[in-house]
mmCIF file of the N, C-alpha and C atoms, coordinates in Angstrom:
data_MODEL
# 
_entry.id   MODEL 
# 
loop_
_atom_site.group_PDB 
_atom_site.id 
_atom_site.type_symbol 
_atom_site.label_atom_id 
_atom_site.label_alt_id 
_atom_site.label_comp_id 
_atom_site.label_asym_id 
_atom_site.label_entity_id 
_atom_site.label_seq_id 
_atom_site.pdbx_PDB_ins_code 
_atom_site.Cartn_x 
_atom_site.Cartn_y 
_atom_site.Cartn_z 
_atom_site.occupancy 
_atom_site.B_iso_or_equiv 
_atom_site.pdbx_formal_charge 
_atom_site.auth_seq_id 
_atom_site.auth_comp_id 
_atom_site.auth_asym_id 
_atom_site.auth_atom_id 
_atom_site.pdbx_PDB_model_num 
ATOM 1   N N  . MET A 1 1  ? -132.698 8.442  30.750 1.00 0.00 ? 1  MET A N  1 
ATOM 2   C CA . MET A 1 1  ? -131.683 7.357  31.746 1.00 0.00 ? 1  MET A CA 1 
ATOM 3   C C  . MET A 1 1  ? -132.744 7.231  32.669 1.00 0.00 ? 1  MET A C  1 
ATOM 4   N N  . ASP A 1 2  ? -132.919 5.673  33.172 1.00 0.00 ? 2  ASP A N  1 
ATOM 5   C CA . ASP A 1 2  ? -134.045 5.294  34.472 1.00 0.00 ? 2  ASP A CA 1 
ATOM 6   C C  . ASP A 1 2  ? -133.412 5.777  35.578 1.00 0.00 ? 2  ASP A C  1 
ATOM 7   N N  . LEU A 1 3  ? -134.307 5.747  36.931 1.00 0.00 ? 3  LEU A N  1 
ATOM 8   C CA . LEU A 1 3  ? -133.476 5.987  38.012 1.00 0.00 ? 3  LEU A CA 1 
ATOM 9   C C  . LEU A 1 3  ? -132.600 5.092  38.766 1.00 0.00 ? 3  LEU A C  1 
ATOM 10  N N  . ARG A 1 4  ? -132.437 3.892  38.510 1.00 0.00 ? 4  ARG A N  1 
ATOM 11  C CA . ARG A 1 4  ? -131.720 2.925  38.676 1.00 0.00 ? 4  ARG A CA 1 
ATOM 12  C C  . ARG A 1 4  ? -130.422 3.053  38.510 1.00 0.00 ? 4  ARG A C  1 
ATOM 13  N N  . ARG A 1 5  ? -130.590 3.758  37.218 1.00 0.00 ? 5  ARG A N  1 
ATOM 14  C CA . ARG A 1 5  ? -129.221 3.945  36.667 1.00 0.00 ? 5  ARG A CA 1 
ATOM 15  C C  . ARG A 1 5  ? -128.683 5.107  37.059 1.00 0.00 ? 5  ARG A C  1 
ATOM 16  N N  . MET A 1 6  ? -129.201 6.022  37.174 1.00 0.00 ? 6  MET A N  1 
ATOM 17  C CA . MET A 1 6  ? -128.924 7.417  38.519 1.00 0.00 ? 6  MET A CA 1 
ATOM 18  C C  . MET A 1 6  ? -128.113 7.325  39.092 1.00 0.00 ? 6  MET A C  1 
ATOM 19  N N  . THR A 1 7  ? -129.193 6.232  39.833 1.00 0.00 ? 7  THR A N  1 
ATOM 20  C CA . THR A 1 7  ? -128.752 5.933  41.148 1.00 0.00 ? 7  THR A CA 1 
ATOM 21  C C  . THR A 1 7  ? -127.378 5.392  41.326 1.00 0.00 ? 7  THR A C  1 
ATOM 22  N N  . ARG A 1 8  ? -127.297 3.816  40.613 1.00 0.00 ? 8  ARG A N  1 
ATOM 23  C CA . ARG A 1 8  ? -125.871 3.873  40.722 1.00 0.00 ? 8  ARG A CA 1 
ATOM 24  C C  . ARG A 1 8  ? -124.908 4.737  40.539 1.00 0.00 ? 8  ARG A C  1 
ATOM 25  N N  . ASP A 1 9  ? -124.888 5.672  39.352 1.00 0.00 ? 9  ASP A N  1 
ATOM 26  C CA . ASP A 1 9  ? -123.815 6.115  38.792 1.00 0.00 ? 9  ASP A CA 1 
ATOM 27  C C  . ASP A 1 9  ? -123.675 7.601  40.379 1.00 0.00 ? 9  ASP A C  1 
ATOM 28  N N  . PHE A 1 10 ? -124.439 7.673  40.933 1.00 0.00 ? 10 PHE A N  1 
ATOM 29  C CA . PHE A 1 10 ? -124.653 8.506  41.924 1.00 0.00 ? 10 PHE A CA 1 
ATOM 30  C C  . PHE A 1 10 ? -123.453 7.683  42.870 1.00 0.00 ? 10 PHE A C  1 
ATOM 31  N N  . LEU A 1 11 ? -123.824 6.723  43.052 1.00 0.00 ? 11 LEU A N  1 
ATOM 32  C CA . LEU A 1 11 ? -123.422 5.939  44.028 1.00 0.00 ? 11 LEU A CA 1 
ATOM 33  C C  . LEU A 1 11 ? -122.040 4.792  43.869 1.00 0.00 ? 11 LEU A C  1 
ATOM 34  N N  . LEU A 1 12 ? -121.731 5.154  42.330 1.00 0.00 ? 12 LEU A N  1 
ATOM 35  C CA . LEU A 1 12 ? -120.450 4.962  42.428 1.00 0.00 ? 12 LEU A CA 1 
ATOM 36  C C  . LEU A 1 12 ? -119.615 6.015  42.244 1.00 0.00 ? 12 LEU A C  1 
ATOM 37  N N  . GLY A 1 13 ? -120.221 7.268  42.110 1.00 0.00 ? 13 GLY A N  1 
ATOM 38  C CA . GLY A 1 13 ? -119.234 8.677  41.970 1.00 0.00 ? 13 GLY A CA 1 
ATOM 39  C C  . GLY A 1 13 ? -119.373 8.545  40.467 1.00 0.00 ? 13 GLY A C  1 
ATOM 40  N N  . GLU A 1 14 ? -119.961 8.439  39.729 1.00 0.00 ? 14 GLU A N  1 
ATOM 41  C CA . GLU A 1 14 ? -119.931 8.324  38.123 1.00 0.00 ? 14 GLU A CA 1 
ATOM 42  C C  . GLU A 1 14 ? -120.539 9.659  37.432 1.00 0.00 ? 14 GLU A C  1 
ATOM 43  N N  . SER A 1 15 ? -121.960 9.610  38.095 1.00 0.00 ? 15 SER A N  1 
ATOM 44  C CA . SER A 1 15 ? -122.174 11.114 37.682 1.00 0.00 ? 15 SER A CA 1 
ATOM 45  C C  . SER A 1 15 ? -122.311 12.273 37.498 1.00 0.00 ? 15 SER A C  1 
ATOM 46  N N  . ALA A 1 16 ? -122.056 12.965 36.240 1.00 0.00 ? 16 ALA A N  1 
ATOM 47  C CA . ALA A 1 16 ? -121.703 14.337 35.675 1.00 0.00 ? 16 ALA A CA 1 
ATOM 48  C C  . ALA A 1 16 ? -121.506 15.180 36.982 1.00 0.00 ? 16 ALA A C  1 
ATOM 49  N N  . ALA A 1 17 ? -121.007 15.977 36.301 1.00 0.00 ? 17 ALA A N  1 
ATOM 50  C CA . ALA A 1 17 ? -121.145 17.234 37.148 1.00 0.00 ? 17 ALA A CA 1 
ATOM 51  C C  . ALA A 1 17 ? -122.275 18.402 37.002 1.00 0.00 ? 17 ALA A C  1 
ATOM 52  N N  . PRO A 1 18 ? -123.020 19.186 38.624 1.00 0.00 ? 18 PRO A N  1 
ATOM 53  C CA . PRO A 1 18 ? -124.197 19.738 37.882 1.00 0.00 ? 18 PRO A CA 1 
ATOM 54  C C  . PRO A 1 18 ? -123.458 20.594 36.871 1.00 0.00 ? 18 PRO A C  1 
ATOM 55  N N  . SER A 1 19 ? -124.784 20.786 36.413 1.00 0.00 ? 19 SER A N  1 
ATOM 56  C CA . SER A 1 19 ? -124.541 22.183 35.267 1.00 0.00 ? 19 SER A CA 1 
ATOM 57  C C  . SER A 1 19 ? -124.587 23.435 35.663 1.00 0.00 ? 19 SER A C  1 
ATOM 58  N N  . ILE A 1 20 ? -124.230 24.663 35.528 1.00 0.00 ? 20 ILE A N  1 
ATOM 59  C CA . ILE A 1 20 ? -124.388 25.905 36.113 1.00 0.00 ? 20 ILE A CA 1 
ATOM 60  C C  . ILE A 1 20 ? -125.649 26.493 36.332 1.00 0.00 ? 20 ILE A C  1 
ATOM 61  N N  . GLY A 1 21 ? -126.550 25.871 35.497 1.00 0.00 ? 21 GLY A N  1 
ATOM 62  C CA . GLY A 1 21 ? -127.973 25.778 35.393 1.00 0.00 ? 21 GLY A CA 1 
ATOM 63  C C  . GLY A 1 21 ? -128.403 25.614 36.680 1.00 0.00 ? 21 GLY A C  1 
ATOM 64  N N  . SER A 1 22 ? -127.837 24.207 37.095 1.00 0.00 ? 22 SER A N  1 
ATOM 65  C CA . SER A 1 22 ? -128.490 23.582 38.236 1.00 0.00 ? 22 SER A CA 1 
ATOM 66  C C  . SER A 1 22 ? -127.769 24.017 39.509 1.00 0.00 ? 22 SER A C  1 
ATOM 67  N N  . TYR A 1 23 ? -127.083 25.174 39.652 1.00 0.00 ? 23 TYR A N  1 
ATOM 68  C CA . TYR A 1 23 ? -126.579 25.933 40.558 1.00 0.00 ? 23 TYR A CA 1 
ATOM 69  C C  . TYR A 1 23 ? -127.610 27.046 40.760 1.00 0.00 ? 23 TYR A C  1 
ATOM 70  N N  . LEU A 1 24 ? -127.444 27.830 39.585 1.00 0.00 ? 24 LEU A N  1 
ATOM 71  C CA . LEU A 1 24 ? -128.336 28.778 39.665 1.00 0.00 ? 24 LEU A CA 1 
ATOM 72  C C  . LEU A 1 24 ? -129.678 28.597 40.137 1.00 0.00 ? 24 LEU A C  1 
ATOM 73  N N  . GLN A 1 25 ? -130.598 27.267 39.928 1.00 0.00 ? 25 GLN A N  1 
ATOM 74  C CA . GLN A 1 25 ? -131.770 27.170 39.577 1.00 0.00 ? 25 GLN A CA 1 
ATOM 75  C C  . GLN A 1 25 ? -131.480 26.635 41.372 1.00 0.00 ? 25 GLN A C  1 
ATOM 76  N N  . SER A 1 26 ? -130.566 26.030 42.114 1.00 0.00 ? 26 SER A N  1 
ATOM 77  C CA . SER A 1 26 ? -130.781 25.831 43.229 1.00 0.00 ? 26 SER A CA 1 
ATOM 78  C C  . SER A 1 26 ? -130.774 27.468 44.018 1.00 0.00 ? 26 SER A C  1 
ATOM 79  N N  . ILE A 1 27 ? -130.145 28.025 43.763 1.00 0.00 ? 27 ILE A N  1 
ATOM 80  C CA . ILE A 1 27 ? -129.958 29.503 44.478 1.00 0.00 ? 27 ILE A CA 1 
ATOM 81  C C  . ILE A 1 27 ? -131.117 29.997 44.328 1.00 0.00 ? 27 ILE A C  1 
ATOM 82  N N  . SER A 1 28 ? -131.735 30.205 43.431 1.00 0.00 ? 28 SER A N  1 
ATOM 83  C CA . SER A 1 28 ? -132.921 30.747 43.209 1.00 0.00 ? 28 SER A CA 1 
ATOM 84  C C  . SER A 1 28 ? -133.997 30.110 44.187 1.00 0.00 ? 28 SER A C  1 
ATOM 85  N N  . GLU A 1 29 ? -133.917 28.964 44.048 1.00 0.00 ? 29 GLU A N  1 
ATOM 86  C CA . GLU A 1 29 ? -135.019 28.467 45.320 1.00 0.00 ? 29 GLU A CA 1 
ATOM 87  C C  . GLU A 1 29 ? -135.047 28.365 46.533 1.00 0.00 ? 29 GLU A C  1 
ATOM 88  N N  . VAL A 1 30 ? -133.350 28.914 47.201 1.00 0.00 ? 30 VAL A N  1 
ATOM 89  C CA . VAL A 1 30 ? -133.364 28.980 48.028 1.00 0.00 ? 30 VAL A CA 1 
ATOM 90  C C  . VAL A 1 30 ? -133.560 30.947 48.514 1.00 0.00 ? 30 VAL A C  1 
ATOM 91  N N  . LEU A 1 31 ? -133.182 31.507 47.721 1.00 0.00 ? 31 LEU A N  1 
ATOM 92  C CA . LEU A 1 31 ? -133.629 33.033 47.712 1.00 0.00 ? 31 LEU A CA 1 
ATOM 93  C C  . LEU A 1 31 ? -135.097 33.147 47.958 1.00 0.00 ? 31 LEU A C  1 
ATOM 94  N N  . GLN A 1 32 ? -135.887 32.106 47.432 1.00 0.00 ? 32 GLN A N  1 
ATOM 95  C CA . GLN A 1 32 ? -137.273 32.031 47.328 1.00 0.00 ? 32 GLN A CA 1 
ATOM 96  C C  . GLN A 1 32 ? -137.681 31.627 48.631 1.00 0.00 ? 32 GLN A C  1 
ATOM 97  N N  . ALA A 1 33 ? -137.141 31.133 49.054 1.00 0.00 ? 33 ALA A N  1 
ATOM 98  C CA . ALA A 1 33 ? -137.942 30.204 50.502 1.00 0.00 ? 33 ALA A CA 1 
ATOM 99  C C  . ALA A 1 33 ? -137.305 30.968 51.408 1.00 0.00 ? 33 ALA A C  1 
ATOM 100 N N  . ILE A 1 34 ? -136.459 31.986 51.694 1.00 0.00 ? 34 ILE A N  1 
ATOM 101 C CA . ILE A 1 34 ? -136.209 32.692 52.600 1.00 0.00 ? 34 ILE A CA 1 
ATOM 102 C C  . ILE A 1 34 ? -137.106 33.749 52.750 1.00 0.00 ? 34 ILE A C  1 
ATOM 103 N N  . THR A 1 35 ? -137.857 33.948 54.317 1.00 0.00 ? 35 THR A N  1 
ATOM 104 C CA . THR A 1 35 ? -138.299 34.930 54.526 1.00 0.00 ? 35 THR A CA 1 
ATOM 105 C C  . THR A 1 35 ? -138.137 36.285 55.317 1.00 0.00 ? 35 THR A C  1 
ATOM 106 N N  . PRO A 1 36 ? -137.814 37.101 54.672 1.00 0.00 ? 36 PRO A N  1 
ATOM 107 C CA . PRO A 1 36 ? -136.937 38.623 55.373 1.00 0.00 ? 36 PRO A CA 1 
ATOM 108 C C  . PRO A 1 36 ? -138.053 39.213 56.823 1.00 0.00 ? 36 PRO A C  1 
ATOM 109 N N  . ARG A 1 37 ? -137.021 39.333 57.350 1.00 0.00 ? 37 ARG A N  1 
ATOM 110 C CA . ARG A 1 37 ? -137.291 39.322 58.551 1.00 0.00 ? 37 ARG A CA 1 
ATOM 111 C C  . ARG A 1 37 ? -137.760 41.194 59.108 1.00 0.00 ? 37 ARG A C  1 
ATOM 112 N N  . THR A 1 38 ? -136.833 41.972 57.815 1.00 0.00 ? 38 THR A N  1 
ATOM 113 C CA . THR A 1 38 ? -137.210 43.338 58.300 1.00 0.00 ? 38 THR A CA 1 
ATOM 114 C C  . THR A 1 38 ? -136.880 44.024 56.635 1.00 0.00 ? 38 THR A C  1 
ATOM 115 N N  . GLN A 1 39 ? -137.200 45.011 56.453 1.00 0.00 ? 39 GLN A N  1 
ATOM 116 C CA . GLN A 1 39 ? -137.330 45.448 55.472 1.00 0.00 ? 39 GLN A CA 1 
ATOM 117 C C  . GLN A 1 39 ? -135.707 45.864 54.825 1.00 0.00 ? 39 GLN A C  1 
ATOM 118 N N  . THR A 1 40 ? -134.230 45.678 55.335 1.00 0.00 ? 40 THR A N  1 
ATOM 119 C CA . THR A 1 40 ? -133.235 45.640 55.141 1.00 0.00 ? 40 THR A CA 1 
ATOM 120 C C  . THR A 1 40 ? -132.764 44.350 54.423 1.00 0.00 ? 40 THR A C  1 
ATOM 121 N N  . ASP A 1 41 ? -133.729 42.805 55.083 1.00 0.00 ? 41 ASP A N  1 
ATOM 122 C CA . ASP A 1 41 ? -133.371 41.751 54.334 1.00 0.00 ? 41 ASP A CA 1 
ATOM 123 C C  . ASP A 1 41 ? -134.205 41.718 53.561 1.00 0.00 ? 41 ASP A C  1 
ATOM 124 N N  . GLY A 1 42 ? -135.150 42.359 53.338 1.00 0.00 ? 42 GLY A N  1 
ATOM 125 C CA . GLY A 1 42 ? -135.977 42.523 51.544 1.00 0.00 ? 42 GLY A CA 1 
ATOM 126 C C  . GLY A 1 42 ? -135.304 42.437 50.609 1.00 0.00 ? 42 GLY A C  1 
ATOM 127 N N  . ARG A 1 43 ? -134.644 43.853 51.226 1.00 0.00 ? 43 ARG A N  1 
ATOM 128 C CA . ARG A 1 43 ? -134.127 44.936 49.933 1.00 0.00 ? 43 ARG A CA 1 
ATOM 129 C C  . ARG A 1 43 ? -132.971 43.631 49.451 1.00 0.00 ? 43 ARG A C  1 
ATOM 130 N N  . ARG A 1 44 ? -132.075 43.324 50.494 1.00 0.00 ? 44 ARG A N  1 
ATOM 131 C CA . ARG A 1 44 ? -130.824 42.153 50.060 1.00 0.00 ? 44 ARG A CA 1 
ATOM 132 C C  . ARG A 1 44 ? -131.301 41.170 49.515 1.00 0.00 ? 44 ARG A C  1 
ATOM 133 N N  . ILE A 1 45 ? -132.717 40.671 49.945 1.00 0.00 ? 45 ILE A N  1 
ATOM 134 C CA . ILE A 1 45 ? -132.970 39.590 48.950 1.00 0.00 ? 45 ILE A CA 1 
ATOM 135 C C  . ILE A 1 45 ? -133.180 39.780 47.442 1.00 0.00 ? 45 ILE A C  1 
ATOM 136 N N  . GLU A 1 46 ? -134.088 40.746 47.533 1.00 0.00 ? 46 GLU A N  1 
ATOM 137 C CA . GLU A 1 46 ? -134.028 41.244 46.041 1.00 0.00 ? 46 GLU A CA 1 
ATOM 138 C C  . GLU A 1 46 ? -133.056 41.915 45.196 1.00 0.00 ? 46 GLU A C  1 
ATOM 139 N N  . MET A 1 47 ? -132.255 42.386 46.032 1.00 0.00 ? 47 MET A N  1 
ATOM 140 C CA . MET A 1 47 ? -131.161 42.346 45.223 1.00 0.00 ? 47 MET A CA 1 
ATOM 141 C C  . MET A 1 47 ? -129.814 41.206 44.759 1.00 0.00 ? 47 MET A C  1 
ATOM 142 N N  . ALA A 1 48 ? -130.097 40.428 45.695 1.00 0.00 ? 48 ALA A N  1 
ATOM 143 C CA . ALA A 1 48 ? -130.024 39.002 45.546 1.00 0.00 ? 48 ALA A CA 1 
ATOM 144 C C  . ALA A 1 48 ? -130.404 38.468 44.181 1.00 0.00 ? 48 ALA A C  1 
ATOM 145 N N  . LYS A 1 49 ? -131.940 38.320 43.950 1.00 0.00 ? 49 LYS A N  1 
ATOM 146 C CA . LYS A 1 49 ? -132.267 37.917 43.019 1.00 0.00 ? 49 LYS A CA 1 
ATOM 147 C C  . LYS A 1 49 ? -132.276 38.932 41.412 1.00 0.00 ? 49 LYS A C  1 
ATOM 148 N N  . SER A 1 50 ? -131.863 39.503 41.535 1.00 0.00 ? 50 SER A N  1 
ATOM 149 C CA . SER A 1 50 ? -131.619 41.052 40.365 1.00 0.00 ? 50 SER A CA 1 
ATOM 150 C C  . SER A 1 50 ? -130.199 40.377 40.002 1.00 0.00 ? 50 SER A C  1 
ATOM 151 N N  . SER A 1 51 ? -129.134 40.187 41.173 1.00 0.00 ? 51 SER A N  1 
ATOM 152 C CA . SER A 1 51 ? -128.251 39.840 40.630 1.00 0.00 ? 51 SER A CA 1 
ATOM 153 C C  . SER A 1 51 ? -127.958 38.339 39.835 1.00 0.00 ? 51 SER A C  1 
ATOM 154 N N  . LEU A 1 52 ? -129.004 37.703 40.537 1.00 0.00 ? 52 LEU A N  1 
ATOM 155 C CA . LEU A 1 52 ? -128.967 36.156 39.983 1.00 0.00 ? 52 LEU A CA 1 
ATOM 156 C C  . LEU A 1 52 ? -129.339 36.290 38.444 1.00 0.00 ? 52 LEU A C  1 
ATOM 157 N N  . ARG A 1 53 ? -130.468 36.951 38.225 1.00 0.00 ? 53 ARG A N  1 
ATOM 158 C CA . ARG A 1 53 ? -131.575 37.273 36.865 1.00 0.00 ? 53 ARG A CA 1 
ATOM 159 C C  . ARG A 1 53 ? -129.910 37.558 35.934 1.00 0.00 ? 53 ARG A C  1 
ATOM 160 N N  . GLU A 1 54 ? -128.867 38.884 36.395 1.00 0.00 ? 54 GLU A N  1 
ATOM 161 C CA . GLU A 1 54 ? -127.828 38.974 35.570 1.00 0.00 ? 54 GLU A CA 1 
ATOM 162 C C  . GLU A 1 54 ? -126.777 38.205 35.125 1.00 0.00 ? 54 GLU A C  1 
ATOM 163 N N  . VAL A 1 55 ? -126.688 37.547 35.986 1.00 0.00 ? 55 VAL A N  1 
ATOM 164 C CA . VAL A 1 55 ? -125.911 36.124 36.411 1.00 0.00 ? 55 VAL A CA 1 
ATOM 165 C C  . VAL A 1 55 ? -126.442 34.566 35.032 1.00 0.00 ? 55 VAL A C  1 
ATOM 166 N N  . ARG A 1 56 ? -127.761 34.872 35.069 1.00 0.00 ? 56 ARG A N  1 
ATOM 167 C CA . ARG A 1 56 ? -128.312 33.926 34.335 1.00 0.00 ? 56 ARG A CA 1 
ATOM 168 C C  . ARG A 1 56 ? -128.197 34.126 32.689 1.00 0.00 ? 56 ARG A C  1 
ATOM 169 N N  . ARG A 1 57 ? -128.290 35.571 32.609 1.00 0.00 ? 57 ARG A N  1 
ATOM 170 C CA . ARG A 1 57 ? -128.604 36.228 31.448 1.00 0.00 ? 57 ARG A CA 1 
ATOM 171 C C  . ARG A 1 57 ? -127.096 36.301 30.688 1.00 0.00 ? 57 ARG A C  1 
ATOM 172 N N  . HIS A 1 58 ? -126.164 36.906 31.518 1.00 0.00 ? 58 HIS A N  1 
ATOM 173 C CA . HIS A 1 58 ? -124.896 36.420 31.276 1.00 0.00 ? 58 HIS A CA 1 
ATOM 174 C C  . HIS A 1 58 ? -124.254 35.423 30.761 1.00 0.00 ? 58 HIS A C  1 
ATOM 175 N N  . THR A 1 59 ? -124.675 34.048 31.706 1.00 0.00 ? 59 THR A N  1 
ATOM 176 C CA . THR A 1 59 ? -124.530 32.157 31.317 1.00 0.00 ? 59 THR A CA 1 
ATOM 177 C C  . THR A 1 59 ? -124.858 32.300 30.109 1.00 0.00 ? 59 THR A C  1 
ATOM 178 N N  . ARG A 1 60 ? -126.230 32.754 29.853 1.00 0.00 ? 60 ARG A N  1 
ATOM 179 C CA . ARG A 1 60 ? -126.901 32.121 28.585 1.00 0.00 ? 60 ARG A CA 1 
ATOM 180 C C  . ARG A 1 60 ? -126.238 32.466 27.546 1.00 0.00 ? 60 ARG A C  1 
ATOM 181 N N  . ARG A 1 61 ? -125.642 34.386 27.578 1.00 0.00 ? 61 ARG A N  1 
ATOM 182 C CA . ARG A 1 61 ? -124.938 34.309 26.300 1.00 0.00 ? 61 ARG A CA 1 
ATOM 183 C C  . ARG A 1 61 ? -123.650 33.706 25.928 1.00 0.00 ? 61 ARG A C  1 
ATOM 184 N N  . LEU A 1 62 ? -123.043 33.450 27.430 1.00 0.00 ? 62 LEU A N  1 
ATOM 185 C CA . LEU A 1 62 ? -121.585 33.090 27.329 1.00 0.00 ? 62 LEU A CA 1 
ATOM 186 C C  . LEU A 1 62 ? -121.795 31.663 26.950 1.00 0.00 ? 62 LEU A C  1 
ATOM 187 N N  . GLN A 1 63 ? -122.358 30.536 26.908 1.00 0.00 ? 63 GLN A N  1 
ATOM 188 C CA . GLN A 1 63 ? -122.978 29.326 26.644 1.00 0.00 ? 63 GLN A CA 1 
ATOM 189 C C  . GLN A 1 63 ? -123.065 29.488 25.298 1.00 0.00 ? 63 GLN A C  1 
ATOM 190 N N  . GLU A 1 64 ? -124.132 30.718 24.464 1.00 0.00 ? 64 GLU A N  1 
ATOM 191 C CA . GLU A 1 64 ? -124.262 30.716 23.239 1.00 0.00 ? 64 GLU A CA 1 
ATOM 192 C C  . GLU A 1 64 ? -122.931 30.817 22.401 1.00 0.00 ? 64 GLU A C  1 
ATOM 193 N N  . ARG A 1 65 ? -122.101 31.668 23.164 1.00 0.00 ? 65 ARG A N  1 
ATOM 194 C CA . ARG A 1 65 ? -120.253 31.947 22.632 1.00 0.00 ? 65 ARG A CA 1 
ATOM 195 C C  . ARG A 1 65 ? -119.681 30.919 22.570 1.00 0.00 ? 65 ARG A C  1 
ATOM 196 N N  . VAL A 1 66 ? -119.906 30.205 23.643 1.00 0.00 ? 66 VAL A N  1 
ATOM 197 C CA . VAL A 1 66 ? -118.647 28.972 23.208 1.00 0.00 ? 66 VAL A CA 1 
ATOM 198 C C  . VAL A 1 66 ? -119.508 27.978 22.058 1.00 0.00 ? 66 VAL A C  1 
ATOM 199 N N  . GLY A 1 67 ? -120.943 27.930 21.981 1.00 0.00 ? 67 GLY A N  1 
ATOM 200 C CA . GLY A 1 67 ? -121.316 27.409 21.271 1.00 0.00 ? 67 GLY A CA 1 
ATOM 201 C C  . GLY A 1 67 ? -120.726 27.653 19.973 1.00 0.00 ? 67 GLY A C  1 
ATOM 202 N N  . VAL A 1 68 ? -120.529 28.691 19.735 1.00 0.00 ? 68 VAL A N  1 
ATOM 203 C CA . VAL A 1 68 ? -120.106 29.245 18.292 1.00 0.00 ? 68 VAL A CA 1 
ATOM 204 C C  . VAL A 1 68 ? -118.789 29.239 18.095 1.00 0.00 ? 68 VAL A C  1 
ATOM 205 N N  . LEU A 1 69 ? -117.812 29.192 19.018 1.00 0.00 ? 69 LEU A N  1 
ATOM 206 C CA . LEU A 1 69 ? -116.228 29.003 18.717 1.00 0.00 ? 69 LEU A CA 1 
ATOM 207 C C  . LEU A 1 69 ? -116.323 27.717 18.826 1.00 0.00 ? 69 LEU A C  1 
ATOM 208 N N  . GLU A 1 70 ? -117.269 26.610 19.971 1.00 0.00 ? 70 GLU A N  1 
ATOM 209 C CA . GLU A 1 70 ? -116.743 25.187 19.463 1.00 0.00 ? 70 GLU A CA 1 
ATOM 210 C C  . GLU A 1 70 ? -117.164 24.949 17.901 1.00 0.00 ? 70 GLU A C  1 
ATOM 211 N N  . GLU A 1 71 ? -117.933 25.496 16.990 1.00 0.00 ? 71 GLU A N  1 
ATOM 212 C CA . GLU A 1 71 ? -118.523 25.083 15.737 1.00 0.00 ? 71 GLU A CA 1 
ATOM 213 C C  . GLU A 1 71 ? -117.323 25.659 14.953 1.00 0.00 ? 71 GLU A C  1 
ATOM 214 N N  . GLN A 1 72 ? -116.757 26.983 15.223 1.00 0.00 ? 72 GLN A N  1 
ATOM 215 C CA . GLN A 1 72 ? -115.927 27.797 14.777 1.00 0.00 ? 72 GLN A CA 1 
ATOM 216 C C  . GLN A 1 72 ? -114.196 26.329 14.610 1.00 0.00 ? 72 GLN A C  1 
ATOM 217 N N  . VAL A 1 73 ? -114.254 26.363 16.004 1.00 0.00 ? 73 VAL A N  1 
ATOM 218 C CA . VAL A 1 73 ? -113.179 24.929 15.850 1.00 0.00 ? 73 VAL A CA 1 
ATOM 219 C C  . VAL A 1 73 ? -112.636 24.042 15.147 1.00 0.00 ? 73 VAL A C  1 
ATOM 220 N N  . LYS A 1 74 ? -114.264 23.694 14.975 1.00 0.00 ? 74 LYS A N  1 
ATOM 221 C CA . LYS A 1 74 ? -114.256 22.008 14.657 1.00 0.00 ? 74 LYS A CA 1 
ATOM 222 C C  . LYS A 1 74 ? -114.373 22.580 12.803 1.00 0.00 ? 74 LYS A C  1 
ATOM 223 N N  . ILE A 1 75 ? -114.788 23.328 12.449 1.00 0.00 ? 75 ILE A N  1 
ATOM 224 C CA . ILE A 1 75 ? -114.613 23.844 11.078 1.00 0.00 ? 75 ILE A CA 1 
ATOM 225 C C  . ILE A 1 75 ? -113.254 24.157 10.754 1.00 0.00 ? 75 ILE A C  1 
ATOM 226 N N  . LEU A 1 76 ? -112.436 24.708 11.517 1.00 0.00 ? 76 LEU A N  1 
ATOM 227 C CA . LEU A 1 76 ? -110.757 25.050 11.275 1.00 0.00 ? 76 LEU A CA 1 
ATOM 228 C C  . LEU A 1 76 ? -110.366 23.421 11.548 1.00 0.00 ? 76 LEU A C  1 
ATOM 229 N N  . GLU A 1 77 ? -110.807 22.855 12.256 1.00 0.00 ? 77 GLU A N  1 
ATOM 230 C CA . GLU A 1 77 ? -110.268 21.122 12.628 1.00 0.00 ? 77 GLU A CA 1 
ATOM 231 C C  . GLU A 1 77 ? -110.367 20.638 10.932 1.00 0.00 ? 77 GLU A C  1 
ATOM 232 N N  . GLU A 1 78 ? -111.167 20.523 10.364 1.00 0.00 ? 78 GLU A N  1 
ATOM 233 C CA . GLU A 1 78 ? -111.856 19.704 9.149  1.00 0.00 ? 78 GLU A CA 1 
ATOM 234 C C  . GLU A 1 78 ? -111.180 20.466 8.140  1.00 0.00 ? 78 GLU A C  1 
ATOM 235 N N  . SER A 1 79 ? -110.842 21.796 8.238  1.00 0.00 ? 79 SER A N  1 
ATOM 236 C CA . SER A 1 79 ? -110.397 22.187 6.788  1.00 0.00 ? 79 SER A CA 1 
ATOM 237 C C  . SER A 1 79 ? -108.868 21.802 6.835  1.00 0.00 ? 79 SER A C  1 
ATOM 238 N N  . LYS A 1 80 ? -108.151 21.764 8.181  1.00 0.00 ? 80 LYS A N  1 
ATOM 239 C CA . LYS A 1 80 ? -107.033 21.365 8.207  1.00 0.00 ? 80 LYS A CA 1 
ATOM 240 C C  . LYS A 1 80 ? -106.420 19.936 7.693  1.00 0.00 ? 80 LYS A C  1 
ATOM 241 N N  . GLU A 1 81 ? -107.336 19.310 7.634  1.00 0.00 ? 81 GLU A N  1 
ATOM 242 C CA . GLU A 1 81 ? -107.151 17.832 7.330  1.00 0.00 ? 81 GLU A CA 1 
ATOM 243 C C  . GLU A 1 81 ? -107.325 17.778 5.898  1.00 0.00 ? 81 GLU A C  1 
# 
């Protein structure tokens, strides 16, 4: 998709909603940019990064499961016809 099309879609409100991956990437970038001022802050940031990794892992599993379920539904619909 070219830049003009993307810009037009955005301005007209026709762009797709960001994916969960986009949100996770954004959070990751924010966490990377934070400079902890205390050891406690540093530990909190590390815990947040660890939690983010777990969320990514679970999200990946859920997306795989959704793909499998969608395929099963498709097969059932085809056999129903």
